[in-house]
C-alpha positions as semicolon CSV with decimal commas, in nm:
position;residue;x (nm);y (nm);z (nm)
1;M;-0,034;-0,006;0,016
2;D;0,153;0,365;-0,091
3;H;0,166;0,579;0,165
4;I;0,006;0,848;-0,048
5;Y;-0,355;0,793;-0,078
6;S;-0,591;0,907;-0,376
7;D;-0,848;1,020;-0,124
8;R;-0,956;1,125;0,240
9;N;-1,205;0,799;0,189
10;E;-0,868;0,548;0,092
11;Y;-0,751;0,693;0,390
12;F;-1,037;0,608;0,630
13;Q;-1,119;0,293;0,486
14;R;-0,768;0,143;0,498
15;D;-0,703;-0,185;0,668
16;K;-0,587;-0,039;1,027
17;N;-0,485;-0,384;1,123
18;G;-0,272;-0,345;0,860
19;P;0,072;-0,236;0,863
20;C;0,150;0,050;1,083
21;A;0,174;0,368;0,862
22;F;0,500;0,531;1,035
23;C;0,657;0,179;1,081
24;D;0,613;0,146;0,684
25;A;0,668;0,544;0,607
26;Q;1,017;0,450;0,790
27;E;1,112;0,204;0,534
28;K;1,058;0,401;0,248
29;P;1,317;0,623;0,097
30;D;1,259;0,984;0,147
31;D;1,113;1,168;-0,086
32;F;0,718;1,361;-0,136
33;R;0,581;1,029;-0,160
34;N;0,688;0,957;0,176
35;L;0,681;1,286;0,324
36;I;0,964;1,224;0,600
37;V;1,223;1,535;0,546
38;H;1,422;1,464;0,898
39;R;1,522;1,150;1,057
40;G;1,719;1,128;1,411
41;E;1,915;0,828;1,582
42;Y;1,529;0,770;1,748
43;N;1,266;0,965;1,597
44;F;1,181;1,108;1,243
45;V;1,004;1,394;1,117
46;I;0,728;1,357;0,864
47;L;0,410;1,555;0,709
48;N;0,097;1,513;0,798
49;L;-0,069;1,320;0,495
50;Y;-0,421;1,522;0,598
51;P;-0,274;1,853;0,752
52;Y;-0,507;2,069;0,936
53;T;-0,280;2,354;0,806
54;S;0,019;2,428;0,612
55;G;0,307;2,319;0,791
56;H;0,131;2,043;1,004
57;I;0,435;1,790;1,085
58;M;0,459;1,512;1,316
59;V;0,759;1,389;1,514
60;V;0,702;1,022;1,536
61;P;0,948;0,760;1,727
62;Y;1,097;0,470;1,541
63;T;0,976;0,253;1,787
64;H;0,643;0,083;1,690
65;T;0,446;0,190;2,087
66;N;0,120;0,368;2,199
67;K;0,303;0,396;2,520
68;L;0,497;0,694;2,563
69;E;0,648;0,528;2,880
70;K;0,805;0,302;2,729
71;L;1,005;0,558;2,554
72;S;1,382;0,583;2,729
73;S;1,547;0,931;2,813
74;D;1,695;0,920;2,498
75;Q;1,452;0,860;2,308
76;L;1,248;1,149;2,463
77;T;1,527;1,384;2,497
78;E;1,569;1,356;2,088
79;M;1,191;1,417;2,088
80;M;1,180;1,737;2,265
81;H;1,461;1,864;2,029
82;L;1,306;1,790;1,716
83;I;0,960;1,978;1,834
84;Q;1,173;2,274;1,948
85;K;1,353;2,216;1,572
86;G;1,029;2,201;1,397
87;I;0,894;2,491;1,580
88;R;1,168;2,739;1,505
89;V;1,150;2,594;1,102
90;L;0,784;2,656;1,070
91;T;0,793;2,966;1,209
92;G;1,066;3,085;1,000
93;L;0,810;3,000;0,691
94;Y;0,477;3,037;0,786
95;C;0,490;3,309;1,048
96;P;0,218;3,143;1,215
97;Q;0,063;3,365;1,557
98;G;0,067;2,994;1,775
99;F;0,087;2,667;1,744
100;N;-0,093;2,338;1,882
101;V;0,146;2,073;1,983
102;G;0,049;1,733;2,120
103;L;-0,038;1,411;2,081
104;N;-0,345;1,212;2,104
105;L;-0,325;0,885;2,316
106;G;-0,534;0,612;2,243
107;D;-0,921;0,557;2,062
108;A;-1,088;0,826;2,374
109;G;-0,768;1,054;2,356
110;G;-0,845;1,055;1,953
111;A;-0,585;0,937;1,826
112;G;-0,650;0,850;1,448
113;I;-0,303;0,615;1,444
114;K;-0,375;0,468;1,804
115;E;-0,100;0,202;1,760
116;H;0,226;0,462;1,711
117;L;0,241;0,730;1,909
118;H;0,317;1,053;1,712
119;W;0,363;1,439;1,813
120;H;0,176;1,689;1,606
121;I;0,307;2,020;1,536
122;I;0,067;2,267;1,408
123;P;0,111;2,645;1,268
124;R;-0,192;2,829;1,414
125;W;-0,326;3,203;1,314
126;V;-0,574;3,349;1,457
127;G;-0,894;3,270;1,273
128;D;-0,782;2,996;1,083
129;A;-1,094;2,774;1,171
130;N;-1,352;2,903;0,957
131;F;-1,716;2,839;0,835
132;I;-1,560;2,620;0,584
133;T;-1,405;2,381;0,849
134;V;-1,688;2,326;1,100
135;I;-1,973;2,298;0,811
136;G;-1,840;2,189;0,501
137;R;-1,581;1,952;0,658
138;T;-1,329;2,084;0,436
139;R;-0,983;2,277;0,479
140;V;-0,906;2,521;0,246
141;L;-0,474;2,522;0,264
142;P;-0,293;2,809;0,074
143;E;-0,031;2,561;-0,101
144;S;-0,036;2,204;-0,207
145;L;0,126;1,885;0,013
146;E;0,430;1,898;-0,225
147;E;0,533;2,243;-0,199
148;S;0,496;2,247;0,194
149;Y;0,718;1,937;0,169
150;K;0,997;2,074;-0,047
151;K;0,950;2,464;0,134
152;I;0,997;2,295;0,492
153;L;1,255;2,005;0,338
154;E;1,499;2,304;0,244
155;A;1,414;2,465;0,592
156;W;1,522;2,180;0,773
157;K;1,818;2,110;0,642
158;M;1,942;2,528;0,665
159;D;1,826;2,545;1,046
């Protein structure tokens, strides 16, 4: 199964008992189809396939777990450094007025991929959620995912 889905329905209808999307991603080469912009020693940084806003990235441990308490101090330390760098890179590119940074653990916590924890880093602007998002259940993004990938990848390398 390719990492890039042709539409949202295909993504939501995927076999959730199939291979983990994050484990699958880490085995593939780094390019736009895989969305990975950086690989650290314990974690990698990947764009969200269905971003909430332009620049929505995630920090994901290589370890397949949904238990934050199972990660080592080294894994957690690198994770925080990557989140910090992600905020710095996205601030330079998008000039957001704020960020949502967090992880959703388990079904009740709202995790879309519940078997493999991941931190979301989402640039935010005052008024970025409007009636289209609420009523139309659609997000309007000012740039393509491919354009975001290229910009973030280049800025990540320069930081």
